[in-house]
C-alpha positions in Angstrom: -11.5 24.6 -6.0 -7.8 25.0 -6.8 -5.8 22.2 -7.6 -2.9 21.6 -5.7 0.7 22.0 -7.1 2.3 19.5 -4.8 1.8 17.1 -2.3 4.7 15.3 0.1 4.1 12.4 1.4 5.7 10.1 4.4 6.3 7.0 4.7 6.7 5.2 8.4 9.2 2.1 8.0 8.6 0.4 11.4 10.0 -2.8 13.3 6.7 -4.6 14.9 6.3 -6.4 18.3 4.0 -8.4 19.5 2.1 -5.7 21.6 -0.4 -4.2 18.9 -0.8 -1.5 21.6 3.5 -0.8 21.6 3.1 -0.9 18.2 0.0 2.1 17.9 1.8 4.1 19.6 5.4 3.7 17.4 2.9 4.3 14.7 1.4 7.7 16.1 5.2 8.5 16.6 6.0 8.4 13.0 2.9 9.8 12.1 4.0 12.7 13.6 7.7 12.9 13.0 6.6 12.9 9.7 4.4 15.4 10.1 7.4 18.2 11.5 9.0 16.7 8.8 6.4 18.6 6.2 4.6 15.3 5.1 1.1 15.6 4.5 -0.3 12.3 3.3 1.2 9.4 5.8 1.0 5.6 5.2 2.0 2.8 7.5 3.2 -0.6 6.7 0.4 -3.6 6.2 -0.7 -5.3 9.1 1.5 -2.9 11.3 -0.8 -3.1 14.6 1.1 -6.7 14.8 3.2 -9.1 13.7 2.1 -10.7 10.5 1.0 -13.5 11.7 -0.1 -15.0 8.2 3.0 -17.4 9.3 0.8 -20.2 10.3 -2.9 -21.1 10.0 -4.4 -20.7 13.8 -8.2 -19.7 13.9 -7.2 -18.1 17.6 -5.6 -15.2 15.6 -8.8 -14.4 14.1 -8.9 -12.1 17.3 -7.0 -9.9 16.6 -9.5 -8.4 13.9 -11.9 -5.9 14.5 -14.5 -3.9 13.4 -14.8 -0.6 10.9 -14.8 2.2 13.0 -13.5 0.3 15.3 -10.2 1.1 18.1 -7.3 1.1 14.9 -9.2 3.7 12.9 -10.0 5.6 15.9 -6.8 6.2 16.9 -5.6 6.7 13.5 -7.7 9.8 13.3 -6.7 10.9 16.4 -3.1 11.3 15.1 -4.5 12.5 11.8 -6.6 15.4 13.6 -3.7 16.3 16.0 -0.6 16.0 12.9 -2.9 17.6 10.5 -1.9 15.2 8.2 -4.3 12.5 6.1 -3.1 8.7 6.5 -3.2 5.8 4.9 -3.4 2.8 7.6 -4.5 -0.5 7.0 -6.2 -3.1 9.4 -7.2 -6.5 10.2 -11.5 -6.1 9.4 -13.7 -8.0 11.0 -16.8 -7.0 9.0 -19.0 -9.7 10.4 -19.1 -13.6 12.3 -16.2 -15.7 10.1 -15.9 -12.9 7.4 -12.7 -10.5 7.8 -10.5 -8.7 4.9 -7.4 -7.2 4.8 -8.6 -3.8 4.3 -6.7 -0.5 3.4 -8.0 2.9 5.6 -7.9 6.5 4.1 -8.1 9.2 6.8 -8.5 13.1 5.8 -6.4 15.9 8.0 -9.5 16.4 10.0 -9.6 13.0 11.6 -12.9 11.2 9.7 -12.5 7.9 7.3 -12.9 8.9 3.8 -12.7 5.8 2.1 -11.6 2.3 2.5 -9.9 -0.6 0.1 -10.4 -4.2 0.8 -7.0 -6.2 -0.9 -8.6 -7.8 -3.9 -5.6 -10.4 -4.2 -5.1 -12.6 -1.7 -1.8 -15.1 -1.6 -1.0 -18.4 -0.6 2.5 -19.4 -0.1 4.5 -20.4 2.1 4.6 -18.3 5.4 2.0 -16.6 3.6 -1.3 -18.2 4.4 -3.6 -15.2 3.7 -6.0 -17.2 2.3 -7.1 -18.5 5.0 -7.7 -15.3 6.6 -9.0 -12.8 4.2 -12.0 -12.9 1.4 -10.8 -10.9 -1.2 -12.2 -7.2 -1.5 -15.6 -6.6 -2.9 -15.1 -3.0 -3.1 -13.4 -2.2 -6.4 -10.3 -0.4 -7.5 -11.3 3.4 -5.9 -9.2 6.5 -5.5 -10.3 9.8 -2.8 -9.3 13.1 -2.7 -6.7 13.9 0.7 -4.5 17.1 1.4 -5.3 18.6 -1.7 -4.0 15.1 -4.5 -6.5 12.3 -5.7 -5.3 8.9 -3.6 -5.7 5.4 -4.4 -5.0 2.1 -1.9 -3.8 -1.3 -3.3 -2.7 -3.7 -0.8 1.0 -6.1 -0.9 0.3 -8.5 -3.3 -1.8 -6.3 -4.7 1.1 -4.8 -6.2 2.4 -7.3 -8.9 -0.9 -7.1 -10.7 -0.8 -4.5 -13.5 -4.8 -4.3 -13.8 -4.9 -3.1 -10.4 -3.2 -0.3 -10.9 -4.3 0.9 -13.8 -7.8 0.4 -12.6 -6.7 2.8 -9.8 -5.4 5.3 -12.3 -8.9 5.4 -14.6 -10.6 6.8 -10.9 -8.3 9.9 -11.1 -5.3 8.4 -8.7 -2.5 11.3 -8.7 -0.5 8.9 -6.0 -1.1 5.2 -5.4 -0.4 3.5 -1.6 0.7 0.1 -1.3 1.2 -0.6 2.6 3.0 -3.9 2.5 4.9 -6.1 4.5 7.2 -8.5 2.6 10.3 -9.8 3.1 12.8 -12.7 2.2 12.6 -16.2 3.5 15.5 -17.3 5.1 17.3 -19.7 3.2 16.4 -18.1 -0.2 17.4 -14.6 0.6 21.7 -15.6 -0.2 20.2 -16.9 -3.6 17.5 -14.9 -4.6 17.0 -12.3 -2.2 18.9 -9.4 -4.7 16.7 -10.6 -7.2 13.1 -10.7 -5.3 13.9 -7.4 -4.3 14.6 -6.1 -7.9 11.4 -7.5 -9.5 9.7 -5.7 -6.1 10.4 -2.0 -6.7 10.6 -2.9 -10.4 7.1 -3.9 -11.3 6.0 -0.7 -8.9 7.9 1.7 -10.9 6.5 0.0 -14.3 3.2 0.9 -12.6 4.4 4.7 -12.1 5.5 4.3 -16.0 2.5 2.7 -17.5 -0.5 5.3 -15.5 2.1 8.1 -15.8 1.3 8.6 -11.5 2.9 8.6 -8.2 3.5 5.4 -6.1 4.4 4.9 -3.1 5.4 1.9 -0.9 5.1 1.6 3.2 7.2 -1.8 4.3 8.1 -3.1 7.4 11.5 -3.9 8.4 13.5 -6.7 10.9 12.8 -9.7 11.5 9.1 -12.0 12.5 9.6 -15.7 12.6 10.6 -17.5 9.8 10.4 -13.9 7.3 13.0 -11.3 7.3 11.6 -7.8 6.1 13.2 -6.1 3.5 12.6 -2.9 4.3 13.5 -0.2 1.3 9.6 1.3 1.3 10.3 4.0 -1.6 8.3 6.7 -3.6 8.7 6.5 -7.5 7.8 9.6 -10.0 5.4 9.1 -13.2 9.0 8.2 -14.8 9.7 5.6 -12.3 12.4 7.5 -11.0 12.5 6.8 -7.1 11.5 10.5 -5.2 13.5 8.6 -1.9 13.9 5.1 -0.2 14.3 3.4 2.7 17.0 1.4 4.2 16.4 -2.6 4.0 17.1 -2.9 7.7 16.2 0.2 9.8 13.4 2.1 11.2 12.8 4.8 9.1 10.4 7.7 7.8 10.5 9.0 4.2 10.2 12.6 3.3 9.0 12.8 -0.6 8.6 15.8 -2.3 5.9 15.4 -5.5 5.3 17.5 -7.7 1.6 16.4 -9.3 2.2 18.8 -12.5 5.0 15.9 -13.6 2.0 14.1 -13.9 0.1 15.9 -17.1 3.4 17.0 -18.4 4.3 13.0 -18.6 1.6 11.8 -19.9 1.5 14.1 -22.7 4.8 13.1 -23.7 3.6 9.6 -22.9 -0.4 9.2 -23.5 -0.4 5.8 -22.9 -4.0 6.2 -21.5 -5.0 8.0 -24.8 -3.7 5.5 -27.2 -4.9 2.5 -25.2 -7.2 0.2 -27.7 -10.6 -0.5 -24.8 -12.0 -2.3 -28.0 -9.5 -4.9 -27.9 -9.2 -6.1 -24.7 -11.6 -8.3 -24.0 -8.9 -10.9 -23.7 -7.7 -9.7 -20.4 -11.7 -10.8 -19.1 -10.1 -14.7 -19.6 -8.0 -16.4 -17.4 -6.5 -17.9 -19.5 -6.1 -17.7 -23.8 -6.0 -21.1 -25.5 -4.6 -20.9 -29.0 -4.1 -24.1 -29.3 -8.0 -24.0 -29.8 -7.8 -21.7 -32.8 
């Protein structure tokens, strides 16, 4: 099989309403729009089927969860097959009674479910009470072949952890997608909004640089409860350059052609994977290295 030299990515940046059915229709319409504009792999925001419910702890909200396969993966599979595109989606997974995950699904252009990733890093911050809802993932870091590219998926809070990006890259991922739901606390935006967004973009672009791969981030947009989601979905190339980026406040379809040959070219000149000292990194398995103990 001849490796593909390029792949065009589509990101659906959308507002989410209180109506799950309406959100699915909007997502499917966005997938079709991205496909018409040449996308071959399309990514949706985190937990796109509902508004971001983790702003409060409410046991009744577990009723929003569903199995995999289930209604959302069935609908996304139909959309993928109808538009001949691969998809990275996001599902509130009901794995068993009392066991729930925040799960990315990877669906091929024939509508088949090719892989799953369960979010590993679970936040517990004001308005992001995810530890109440989600069990940390247990599938590890993986990548899967989609539309001629090797694709990995991580989810939102995972984007702050270089270890997650590195381990996904080490499975051969050429593109890592981050379905995302991140925004500003309104009382912080004036003072900290710019630096928070800048840090978020920098850390993910740094994953692209450190691993010589493409990084693609699909965020939601709009006000939901006490959060203002900041949009700015983007794709970065293996040098960390922005291939495309959306606005902060509008629904958009981001289209980004990605030349996969840049991965080899970049890694030849920046051979970070070659020069890693894997014999000296045992300290990464510790929570903290207390140097005072000598």
